[in-house]
C-alpha positions as CSV (number, residue, x, y, z in Angstrom):
1,X,-35.4,-21.8,-44.0
2,X,-33.7,-22.9,-40.8
3,X,-36.1,-23.8,-37.9
4,X,-35.0,-21.7,-34.9
5,X,-36.6,-24.2,-32.5
6,X,-34.9,-27.3,-33.9
7,X,-32.1,-29.4,-32.4
8,X,-29.8,-28.1,-35.1
9,X,-30.5,-24.5,-34.0
10,X,-29.5,-25.4,-30.4
11,X,-26.3,-27.0,-31.7
12,X,-25.6,-23.8,-33.7
13,X,-26.5,-21.3,-31.1
14,X,-24.8,-22.9,-28.1
15,X,-21.2,-22.2,-29.3
16,X,-22.1,-18.6,-29.6
17,X,-22.9,-18.4,-25.8
18,X,-20.7,-17.5,-22.9
19,X,-22.3,-17.8,-19.5
20,X,-20.2,-16.6,-16.6
21,X,-20.1,-14.9,-13.2
22,X,-17.8,-12.5,-11.4
23,X,-16.8,-13.7,-7.9
24,X,-14.9,-11.8,-5.3
25,X,-14.6,-10.8,-1.7
26,X,-16.8,-7.8,-0.7
27,X,-15.5,-4.4,-1.8
28,X,-13.1,-5.9,-4.4
29,X,-15.1,-4.0,-7.1
30,X,-17.4,-6.8,-8.4
31,X,-20.4,-4.6,-9.2
32,X,-18.1,-2.0,-10.7
33,X,-16.5,-4.6,-13.0
34,X,-20.0,-5.9,-13.9
35,X,-21.0,-2.5,-15.2
36,X,-17.6,-1.9,-16.9
37,X,-18.0,-5.1,-18.9
38,X,-21.5,-4.1,-19.9
39,X,-20.2,-0.6,-20.8
40,X,-17.5,-1.9,-23.1
41,X,-20.0,-4.2,-24.8
42,X,-22.1,-1.1,-25.3
43,X,-25.0,-2.7,-23.4
44,X,-25.2,0.5,-21.3
45,X,-24.1,4.1,-22.1
46,X,-22.6,5.1,-18.8
47,X,-21.5,3.5,-15.6
48,X,-22.2,4.5,-12.0
49,X,-20.3,3.6,-8.9
50,X,-22.1,1.7,-6.1
51,X,-21.3,4.4,-3.6
52,X,-22.5,7.2,-5.9
53,X,-22.5,10.8,-4.8
54,X,-24.8,13.6,-5.6
55,X,-27.1,12.7,-8.5
56,X,-25.0,9.7,-9.7
57,X,-27.2,6.7,-10.0
58,X,-26.5,3.3,-8.4
59,X,-25.2,0.3,-10.2
60,X,-27.7,-0.9,-12.9
61,X,-27.7,-4.5,-11.6
62,X,-28.4,-3.4,-7.9
63,X,-32.1,-3.0,-7.9
64,X,-33.4,-3.9,-4.4
65,X,-34.1,-1.0,-2.1
66,X,-31.8,-2.5,0.6
67,X,-29.0,-2.7,-2.0
68,X,-29.4,0.9,-3.1
69,X,-29.6,2.2,0.5
70,X,-26.5,0.3,1.7
71,X,-24.4,0.3,-1.5
72,X,-24.1,-3.5,-1.6
73,X,-25.4,-6.3,-3.7
74,X,-27.5,-8.9,-1.9
75,X,-29.4,-10.4,-4.8
76,X,-28.6,-12.0,-8.1
77,X,-29.3,-10.4,-11.5
78,X,-28.8,-11.5,-15.1
79,X,-27.3,-9.3,-17.7
80,X,-27.3,-10.5,-21.3
81,X,-25.5,-8.6,-24.1
82,X,-23.7,-9.2,-27.4
83,X,-20.0,-8.8,-28.0
84,X,-18.1,-9.8,-31.2
85,X,-21.0,-11.8,-32.5
86,X,-21.2,-13.7,-29.2
87,X,-24.1,-13.7,-26.7
88,X,-22.7,-13.1,-23.2
89,X,-24.8,-14.1,-20.1
90,X,-23.3,-12.4,-17.1
91,X,-24.9,-13.7,-13.9
92,X,-24.3,-10.9,-11.4
93,X,-24.0,-12.3,-7.8
94,X,-24.4,-10.9,-4.3
95,X,-21.3,-9.0,-3.3
96,X,-21.9,-9.2,0.4
97,X,-20.5,-12.2,2.2
98,X,-23.7,-12.7,4.2
99,X,-25.4,-13.7,1.0
100,X,-22.6,-16.1,-0.3
101,X,-25.0,-19.1,-0.4
102,X,-26.8,-17.3,-3.3
103,X,-23.5,-17.0,-5.1
104,X,-22.7,-20.7,-4.6
105,X,-26.0,-21.5,-6.2
106,X,-25.3,-19.2,-9.2
107,X,-22.0,-21.1,-9.8
108,X,-24.1,-24.1,-10.7
109,X,-25.4,-22.2,-13.7
110,X,-22.2,-20.9,-15.3
111,X,-19.5,-22.3,-17.5
112,X,-16.8,-20.0,-16.3
113,X,-16.0,-17.5,-13.5
114,X,-14.0,-14.3,-13.3
115,X,-12.2,-14.2,-10.0
116,X,-11.7,-10.6,-9.0
117,X,-8.6,-9.9,-6.8
118,X,-7.9,-6.6,-5.0
119,X,-4.4,-5.5,-5.9
120,X,-3.7,-4.3,-2.4
121,X,-5.4,-7.0,-0.3
122,X,-4.7,-10.1,-2.4
123,X,-6.7,-13.2,-1.7
124,X,-9.3,-12.7,1.0
125,X,-11.6,-15.2,2.9
126,X,-14.6,-15.0,0.6
127,X,-12.5,-15.3,-2.5
128,X,-11.0,-18.5,-1.1
129,X,-14.5,-20.0,-0.4
130,X,-15.8,-19.1,-3.8
131,X,-12.7,-20.5,-5.5
132,X,-13.2,-23.8,-3.6
133,X,-16.8,-23.9,-4.9
134,X,-15.6,-23.3,-8.5
135,X,-13.1,-26.1,-8.1
136,X,-15.7,-28.4,-6.6
137,X,-18.0,-27.8,-9.5
138,X,-15.3,-27.9,-12.2
139,X,-15.8,-24.3,-13.2
140,X,-12.7,-22.8,-14.9
141,X,-11.5,-19.4,-13.5
142,X,-10.1,-16.3,-15.2
143,X,-8.4,-13.9,-12.8
144,X,-8.6,-10.1,-12.9
145,X,-6.3,-8.2,-10.6
146,X,-8.3,-5.0,-9.9
147,X,-7.5,-1.5,-8.7
148,X,-4.0,-1.4,-10.2
149,X,-4.4,2.4,-10.4
150,X,-4.1,2.5,-6.6
151,X,-1.2,1.6,-4.3
152,X,-1.0,-2.2,-3.8
153,X,1.2,-5.2,-3.7
154,X,3.9,-6.4,-6.2
155,X,2.5,-8.2,-9.2
156,X,4.8,-11.2,-8.9
157,X,4.0,-11.5,-5.2
158,X,0.2,-11.7,-6.0
159,X,0.8,-14.5,-8.6
160,X,2.9,-16.4,-6.0
161,X,0.0,-16.1,-3.5
162,X,-2.5,-17.5,-6.0
163,X,-0.3,-20.4,-6.9
164,X,0.6,-21.2,-3.3
165,X,-2.9,-21.0,-1.8
166,X,-5.0,-22.3,-4.6
167,X,-2.6,-24.8,-6.0
168,X,-3.2,-23.5,-9.5
169,X,-0.7,-21.9,-11.9
170,X,-1.4,-18.3,-12.9
171,X,-0.7,-17.6,-16.5
172,X,-0.5,-13.8,-17.2
173,X,-2.2,-12.7,-20.4
174,X,-1.8,-8.9,-19.7
175,X,0.9,-7.4,-17.5
176,X,1.1,-4.0,-15.9
177,X,3.6,-1.3,-16.8
178,X,4.5,0.4,-13.6
179,X,3.8,-0.6,-10.0
180,X,0.4,-0.6,-8.4
181,X,-0.7,3.1,-8.0
182,X,1.6,4.2,-10.8
183,X,0.1,2.3,-13.7
184,X,1.4,3.6,-17.1
185,X,-0.1,1.0,-19.3
186,X,-0.4,-2.7,-20.1
187,X,1.5,-5.3,-22.1
188,X,-0.3,-8.1,-23.9
189,X,1.9,-11.2,-23.4
190,X,0.6,-12.7,-26.6
191,X,2.1,-9.7,-28.5
192,X,5.0,-8.2,-26.4
193,X,5.4,-5.4,-28.9
194,X,1.9,-4.2,-28.2
195,X,2.0,-1.5,-25.5
196,X,-1.3,-0.1,-24.5
197,X,-1.8,3.3,-22.8
198,X,-5.1,4.4,-21.2
199,X,-6.8,7.8,-20.7
200,X,-9.6,7.5,-18.3
201,X,-12.9,9.3,-18.7
202,X,-13.9,11.7,-15.9
203,X,-15.4,9.7,-13.1
204,X,-15.1,6.5,-15.1
205,X,-18.5,6.9,-16.6
206,X,-17.4,6.0,-20.1
207,X,-14.9,3.5,-21.4
208,X,-11.3,4.6,-21.0
209,X,-9.6,5.6,-24.2
210,X,-7.2,2.9,-25.2
211,X,-4.1,3.7,-27.4
212,X,-1.5,1.4,-28.9
213,X,1.8,3.2,-28.7
214,X,4.3,3.4,-31.4
215,X,7.9,2.1,-30.8
216,X,9.1,5.6,-30.0
217,X,6.2,6.4,-27.7
218,X,6.7,3.1,-25.9
219,X,10.4,3.8,-25.4
220,X,9.5,6.9,-23.5
221,X,8.1,4.7,-20.7
222,X,11.8,3.9,-20.0
223,X,12.6,1.6,-17.1
224,X,9.0,0.8,-16.2
225,X,8.5,-0.8,-19.7
226,X,11.8,-2.6,-19.5
227,X,11.0,-4.1,-16.1
228,X,7.5,-5.2,-17.3
229,X,9.0,-6.9,-20.3
230,X,11.6,-8.7,-18.2
231,X,9.0,-10.0,-15.9
232,X,6.9,-11.3,-18.8
233,X,9.9,-13.1,-20.2
234,X,10.7,-14.5,-16.7
235,X,7.2,-15.9,-16.3
236,X,7.2,-17.4,-19.8
237,X,10.5,-19.1,-19.0
238,X,8.9,-20.8,-16.0
239,X,6.1,-22.1,-18.1
240,X,3.5,-19.5,-17.0
241,X,1.9,-19.3,-20.5
242,X,-1.8,-19.7,-21.2
243,X,-2.8,-23.2,-22.4
244,X,-6.5,-23.9,-23.1
245,X,-6.4,-27.5,-22.1
246,X,-5.0,-26.9,-18.6
247,X,-7.2,-23.9,-18.1
248,X,-10.4,-25.9,-18.8
249,X,-9.1,-28.6,-16.6
250,X,-8.8,-26.1,-13.7
251,X,-5.0,-26.4,-13.5
252,X,-4.2,-22.9,-14.7
253,X,-5.9,-19.5,-14.5
254,X,-5.2,-16.8,-17.1
255,X,-4.5,-13.5,-15.4
256,X,-5.4,-9.9,-16.4
257,X,-4.6,-6.6,-14.8
258,X,-6.5,-3.4,-14.7
259,X,-8.8,-1.0,-12.9
260,X,-12.6,-1.5,-13.2
261,X,-13.6,1.9,-11.9
262,X,-11.4,3.6,-14.5
263,X,-12.4,1.0,-17.2
264,X,-8.7,0.2,-17.7
265,X,-8.0,-3.3,-19.1
266,X,-11.7,-4.2,-19.2
267,X,-11.9,-4.6,-23.0
268,X,-9.1,-7.2,-22.9
269,X,-10.9,-9.1,-20.2
270,X,-14.2,-8.9,-22.2
271,X,-12.4,-10.3,-25.2
272,X,-11.0,-13.0,-23.1
273,X,-14.5,-14.2,-22.1
274,X,-15.2,-14.6,-25.8
275,X,-11.8,-16.2,-26.7
276,X,-11.1,-18.3,-23.6
277,X,-14.3,-19.1,-21.7
278,X,-15.9,-22.4,-22.8
279,X,-19.3,-22.4,-24.5
280,X,-22.2,-24.5,-23.1
281,X,-21.5,-28.2,-23.3
282,X,-23.0,-31.6,-22.3
283,X,-24.3,-31.4,-18.7
284,X,-23.9,-34.2,-16.1
285,X,-27.2,-36.0,-15.1
286,X,-28.1,-37.3,-11.7
287,X,-28.4,-40.9,-12.8
288,X,-25.1,-40.8,-14.8
289,X,-24.3,-39.8,-18.3
290,X,-24.6,-36.3,-19.8
291,X,-27.3,-34.3,-21.5
292,X,-26.0,-33.0,-24.9
293,X,-26.9,-29.4,-25.9
294,X,-28.9,-30.5,-28.9
295,X,-31.2,-32.8,-27.0
296,X,-34.8,-31.7,-26.1
297,X,-35.2,-28.8,-23.8
298,X,-34.0,-29.0,-20.2
299,X,-33.1,-26.4,-17.7
300,X,-31.9,-25.9,-14.2
301,X,-33.6,-23.5,-11.7
302,X,-30.7,-21.9,-9.8
303,X,-32.4,-18.9,-8.2
304,X,-35.9,-17.8,-7.1
305,X,-36.3,-14.1,-6.5
306,X,-39.4,-12.4,-5.1
307,X,-40.6,-8.8,-5.5
308,X,-38.4,-7.8,-8.4
309,X,-41.5,-5.8,-9.5
310,X,-43.0,-4.2,-6.5
311,X,-46.2,-3.2,-8.2
312,X,-47.0,-6.9,-9.0
313,X,-45.3,-8.6,-6.0
314,X,-44.3,-11.4,-8.4
315,X,-41.8,-14.2,-8.1
316,X,-39.3,-15.1,-10.7
317,X,-37.5,-18.4,-11.1
318,X,-34.2,-18.0,-13.0
319,X,-33.6,-21.0,-15.3
320,X,-30.4,-21.8,-17.0
321,X,-31.1,-23.5,-20.4
322,X,-29.0,-26.6,-20.5
323,X,-30.2,-28.2,-23.7
324,X,-32.5,-27.7,-26.6
325,X,-34.5,-24.6,-27.3
326,X,-36.8,-22.8,-24.8
327,X,-40.0,-21.4,-26.4
328,X,-42.2,-19.1,-24.5
329,X,-45.6,-20.7,-23.8
330,X,-44.2,-24.3,-23.9
331,X,-45.3,-26.7,-21.2
332,X,-42.4,-28.4,-19.4
333,X,-42.3,-30.9,-16.6
334,X,-40.8,-30.4,-13.1
335,X,-38.7,-33.4,-12.5
336,X,-39.1,-33.5,-8.7
337,X,-42.9,-33.8,-8.9
338,X,-43.7,-34.9,-12.4
339,X,-46.1,-32.1,-12.7
340,X,-46.4,-29.8,-15.8
341,X,-45.5,-26.2,-15.6
342,X,-46.7,-23.6,-18.2
343,X,-44.2,-20.9,-19.3
344,X,-46.6,-18.3,-20.5
345,X,-44.7,-15.4,-18.8
346,X,-41.0,-15.7,-19.6
347,X,-38.7,-12.7,-19.4
348,X,-35.1,-11.8,-20.0
349,X,-33.8,-9.6,-17.2
350,X,-31.3,-6.8,-17.5
351,X,-31.0,-5.2,-14.0
352,X,-34.4,-3.7,-13.3
353,X,-35.5,-3.9,-17.0
354,X,-37.4,-6.8,-18.4
355,X,-38.5,-7.9,-21.8
356,X,-40.4,-11.0,-23.0
357,X,-38.3,-13.7,-24.3
358,X,-39.6,-15.9,-27.1
359,X,-36.7,-18.2,-27.7
360,X,-33.6,-19.1,-25.6
361,X,-30.7,-21.5,-26.3
362,X,-28.2,-23.4,-24.1
363,X,-26.4,-21.0,-21.8
364,X,-29.2,-18.4,-21.8
365,X,-31.1,-17.6,-18.6
366,X,-34.8,-17.2,-18.6
367,X,-36.9,-15.6,-15.9
368,X,-40.2,-17.5,-15.4
369,X,-42.7,-15.2,-13.7
370,X,-45.1,-16.3,-11.0
371,X,-43.1,-19.5,-10.5
372,X,-44.2,-20.0,-6.9
373,X,-43.9,-23.8,-7.0
374,X,-40.3,-23.9,-8.3
375,X,-37.3,-24.0,-6.1
376,X,-33.5,-23.8,-6.6
377,X,-32.2,-27.1,-7.9
378,X,-35.3,-28.0,-9.8
379,X,-34.9,-29.6,-13.2
380,X,-37.4,-28.6,-15.9
381,X,-37.6,-30.7,-19.1
382,X,-39.6,-31.5,-22.2
383,X,-40.1,-35.1,-23.5
384,X,-38.4,-37.9,-21.8
385,X,-37.5,-37.4,-18.1
386,X,-34.1,-36.0,-17.2
387,X,-32.8,-34.7,-13.9
388,X,-29.7,-32.9,-13.0
389,X,-27.8,-33.5,-9.7
390,X,-29.3,-31.9,-6.7
391,X,-27.9,-28.5,-5.7
392,X,-26.0,-28.7,-2.4
393,X,-27.1,-26.9,0.6
394,X,-24.3,-24.9,2.1
395,X,-23.0,-24.6,5.7
396,X,-24.9,-22.1,7.8
397,X,-23.0,-20.3,10.6
398,X,-25.8,-18.3,12.3
399,X,-29.0,-19.6,14.0
400,X,-32.0,-17.9,15.4
401,X,-35.4,-18.9,16.6
402,X,-38.2,-17.0,14.8
403,X,-41.6,-16.2,16.2
404,X,-44.5,-14.0,15.0
405,X,-44.9,-10.7,16.9
406,X,-48.7,-11.1,16.6
407,X,-49.8,-14.6,17.4
408,X,-53.0,-13.8,15.5
409,X,-50.9,-13.8,12.3
410,X,-49.8,-17.4,12.7
411,X,-51.2,-18.4,9.4
412,X,-49.4,-15.7,7.5
413,X,-46.2,-16.5,9.6
414,X,-46.2,-20.2,8.6
415,X,-46.9,-19.4,4.9
416,X,-44.1,-16.8,4.8
417,X,-41.5,-19.0,6.5
418,X,-42.3,-21.9,4.2
419,X,-42.0,-19.7,1.1
420,X,-38.7,-18.2,2.2
421,X,-37.4,-21.7,2.8
422,X,-38.5,-22.8,-0.6
423,X,-36.8,-19.8,-2.3
424,X,-33.6,-20.5,-0.4
425,X,-33.5,-17.2,1.4
426,X,-32.7,-19.0,4.6
427,X,-32.7,-22.6,5.8
428,X,-35.5,-23.6,8.1
429,X,-34.8,-26.1,10.9
430,X,-37.1,-27.7,13.5
431,X,-36.3,-29.7,16.6
432,X,-38.2,-32.1,18.9
433,X,-37.1,-30.0,21.8
434,X,-38.5,-26.7,20.5
435,X,-41.4,-27.9,18.4
436,X,-42.6,-26.8,15.0
437,X,-44.1,-23.7,16.4
438,X,-40.6,-22.3,17.0
439,X,-38.6,-22.9,13.8
440,X,-35.0,-22.0,13.7
441,X,-33.6,-20.0,10.8
442,X,-30.1,-21.0,9.7
443,X,-28.1,-18.5,7.7
444,X,-24.7,-18.1,6.1
445,X,-24.6,-14.5,7.2
446,X,-26.6,-12.4,9.7
447,X,-27.8,-9.9,7.1
448,X,-30.0,-12.6,5.7
449,X,-32.1,-12.1,8.8
450,X,-32.7,-8.5,7.8
451,X,-34.1,-9.7,4.5
452,X,-36.3,-12.2,6.3
453,X,-37.7,-9.6,8.7
454,X,-38.4,-7.1,5.9
455,X,-40.2,-9.6,3.7
456,X,-42.2,-11.2,6.5
457,X,-43.6,-7.9,7.5
458,X,-44.1,-6.2,4.1
459,X,-44.8,-9.2,1.9
460,X,-46.5,-11.7,4.2
461,X,-48.0,-9.3,6.8
462,X,-46.5,-11.0,9.8
463,X,-43.7,-9.1,11.6
464,X,-41.3,-11.4,13.4
465,X,-38.9,-11.4,16.3
466,X,-35.7,-13.3,16.4
467,X,-33.8,-14.9,19.3
468,X,-30.2,-15.7,18.4
469,X,-28.8,-19.0,19.4
470,X,-25.2,-19.6,20.6
471,X,-24.2,-21.9,17.7
472,X,-21.7,-21.2,14.9
473,X,-21.0,-24.6,13.5
474,X,-23.2,-27.2,11.8
475,X,-22.4,-30.8,10.9
476,X,-24.5,-33.5,9.3
477,X,-25.4,-36.5,11.4
478,X,-28.1,-39.1,11.5
479,X,-31.2,-39.5,13.7
480,X,-29.4,-41.6,16.3
481,X,-26.6,-39.1,16.4
482,X,-29.1,-36.3,16.9
483,X,-30.8,-38.1,19.7
484,X,-27.4,-38.8,21.4
485,X,-26.5,-35.1,21.2
486,X,-29.7,-34.0,22.7
487,X,-29.4,-36.5,25.5
488,X,-25.7,-35.8,26.3
489,X,-24.8,-33.8,29.4
490,X,-21.2,-33.5,28.4
491,X,-21.4,-31.9,25.0
492,X,-22.9,-28.4,24.4
493,X,-25.0,-28.6,21.3
494,X,-28.4,-29.3,19.8
495,X,-29.8,-31.5,17.0
496,X,-32.2,-30.1,14.4
497,X,-33.8,-31.3,11.2
498,X,-33.6,-29.3,8.0
499,X,-37.2,-29.0,6.7
500,X,-36.4,-28.9,3.0
501,X,-34.5,-32.3,2.8
502,X,-34.8,-34.0,6.2
503,X,-31.1,-33.8,6.9
504,X,-30.3,-34.0,10.6
505,X,-27.9,-31.3,11.7
506,X,-25.8,-31.2,14.9
507,X,-25.2,-27.6,16.0
508,X,-22.3,-26.6,18.1
509,X,-20.8,-23.3,19.5
510,X,-17.4,-24.1,17.9
511,X,-15.1,-26.8,16.6
512,X,-14.0,-27.8,20.1
513,X,-17.5,-28.8,21.1
514,X,-17.9,-30.8,17.8
515,X,-14.6,-32.6,18.7
516,X,-16.1,-33.4,22.1
517,X,-19.1,-35.0,20.4
518,X,-16.8,-37.1,18.2
519,X,-14.9,-38.4,21.2
520,X,-18.0,-39.2,23.2
521,X,-19.9,-40.8,20.3
522,X,-17.3,-42.1,17.8
523,X,-19.9,-44.4,16.1
524,X,-22.2,-41.5,15.1
525,X,-21.4,-39.7,11.8
526,X,-20.4,-36.0,11.9
527,X,-19.8,-34.7,8.3
528,X,-18.8,-31.2,7.2
529,X,-21.2,-29.3,4.9
530,X,-20.2,-27.6,1.6
531,X,-18.3,-24.3,2.1
532,X,-18.0,-24.8,5.9
533,X,-16.0,-22.3,7.9
534,X,-14.1,-23.7,10.8
535,X,-14.6,-21.8,14.0
């Protein structure tokens, strides 16, 4: 009998896994597509829209009260389901731009990403940032052009925009019959004679009925079908044909068209995840070399989430299994401290639902409960020490001094701020000018402050007040550069130290003031941070 905990089991199970995320600009339909994929895999029986009306429920993966009240995604969730004898791990990410740092961290745990593009709006700012992070991390990207059942832009124009702005060649796998807003079906470029027609379910709650038309039925589509076939032939003549090698190298992106809310074209996209997305492979190590999937257990903590279960006020660390086999109850070592960590409480998480997980293989995600000592970027391992590269900290654009409303709650205040910093909810900065009693919270988006205020009051028992600072740009410098900035009378800015890693940050109102610093102090470094937005 095969041992399910052996290296051979890891080597056998890893090729069955596909671990991916959906990335997009807010309101492009990411949560809707997430549910549509789960629906087509029969992991759920009906789908609900984020902005549900009447008694329609919210999206299964949106569980936090703030998400359900506002109709947005601000946290990460993990959905695991089977499709065509493959195990799919879909890491659902925050849809709101204010929580994009969480999405950046999730991209460290996936092997592929689906880039969702709004057919009417094309490439938007957050899509560009996320694509840059994928490119930086070497994550191959599949593109899904969404909302083709509504008026939008020309399909060829959208492909030109992707190629021009991302310097990557789009290779259409499916192609729409009819313009945006007048979708009559899809062509599969791998089989041009296959013409697919869809009948959507009322409200999109069930998978749309997909029908392959006969030659006579397809001919009835007339000029729309002829135009679609001509465009597919034109693209093929220019070399826009899917090639696995260039896709995995990040030089091309296979493109699919459809409508997530109507569940149109979603099955073909789901099949593409199985057929095109890479399985887990050897993972780069901090000291050089790679960790093969059949080595002893190792995992990467990419997310820490508190209060997923309000009745227990627990904390879950999401761990991507990178090699070997995870067994519930095993004792692993935290690389950053060398200390052991017991995995007695390990869950798989499907939206709000949990179940204990006994075994997990490379590509799977395990939720470790009551993991208060773990932080994003931590490496866990069994046996000989291994450590994965540190997770980058991303460029904040909003800054605010935080203080307790009740000075008598100072102990709870300090504990709460330290915990939120460890979880990566915000970045905590201190400065010699303000002192440690007045820490500064640095955020990618201002809504992160709403989460901080809510959790500080309800979880840590210390309501807080925030004083916004007039800075929008952060650059990395050194101690001498920070001292020079604080002493300068010519440059408007302020130096602070990031508590988590000791990095000295120079804060400026905008790019012009940063340029003034560089001119006055050319010998001091001023380096951009990951995913920085130029003001």
